[in-house]
C-alpha positions as CSV (number, residue, x, y, z in Angstrom):
1,M,1.6,2.9,-12.8
2,P,1.1,-0.6,-14.1
3,D,-2.1,-2.2,-12.9
4,A,-3.5,0.8,-11.1
5,H,-6.9,-0.7,-10.9
6,L,-5.8,-3.7,-8.9
7,C,-6.4,-4.2,-5.1
8,C,-3.5,-4.2,-2.7
9,G,-5.0,-7.4,-0.9
10,S,-6.2,-5.9,2.2
11,A,-10.0,-5.9,1.0
12,G,-11.7,-5.9,4.4
13,T,-10.9,-9.2,6.1
14,Y,-8.8,-10.8,3.1
15,S,-5.6,-10.0,4.8
16,I,-6.8,-12.1,7.7
17,T,-9.1,-14.8,6.2
18,Q,-7.2,-15.2,2.8
19,A,-3.7,-14.6,3.9
20,E,-2.0,-16.2,1.0
21,L,-4.0,-14.5,-1.7
22,A,-3.7,-11.2,0.2
23,N,0.0,-11.4,0.4
24,R,0.2,-12.2,-3.3
25,L,-1.9,-9.2,-4.2
26,R,0.2,-7.2,-1.8
27,K,3.4,-8.1,-3.6
28,N,1.9,-7.4,-7.1
29,R,0.8,-4.1,-5.9
30,L,4.1,-3.2,-4.4
31,D,5.9,-4.3,-7.4
32,A,3.7,-2.1,-9.5
33,L,4.1,0.9,-7.1
34,G,7.8,0.4,-6.9
35,S,8.3,0.5,-10.6
36,G,8.1,4.2,-10.5
37,Q,10.7,4.3,-7.6
38,P,8.6,6.4,-5.3
39,E,10.0,7.8,-2.0
40,L,6.9,6.6,-0.2
41,I,3.4,5.5,-0.8
42,V,0.4,7.6,0.3
43,T,-3.1,6.3,0.8
44,A,-6.4,7.3,2.5
45,N,-7.4,3.8,3.2
46,I,-6.2,2.6,6.6
47,G,-6.5,-1.1,5.5
48,C,-4.3,-0.5,2.6
49,R,-1.8,1.3,4.6
50,T,-1.5,-1.2,7.2
51,H,-1.3,-4.2,4.7
52,L,1.2,-2.5,2.4
53,D,3.3,-1.2,5.3
54,G,3.4,-4.8,6.8
55,A,5.7,-6.0,3.9
56,G,8.3,-3.6,5.1
57,R,9.4,-2.8,1.5
58,M,9.0,1.1,1.5
59,P,7.2,3.7,3.7
60,V,3.5,4.0,3.5
61,H,1.7,6.9,5.0
62,H,-1.8,8.5,5.2
63,W,-1.8,11.2,2.6
64,I,-2.3,14.0,5.2
65,E,1.0,13.2,6.7
66,P,3.1,14.5,3.8
67,V,0.8,17.4,3.4
68,E,1.3,18.4,7.1
69,A,5.0,18.0,6.7
70,S,5.1,20.3,3.7
71,L,3.2,23.0,5.8
72,T,5.9,23.0,8.6
């Protein structure tokens, strides 16, 4: 994935206190994640999940959700 090391823009309170920067970082992250055409994004970080999912571009889940789904 391109730029795998970059932040999604949530970074604690950034999505609230620095909304313009946070949204730009989120767009960059979603563009990079989308380049691989994933069915969904999984993360363990609730801040990242909430922020990325807020863009409404693709499904974002906690990693345990697809694991649970695979067990049923």
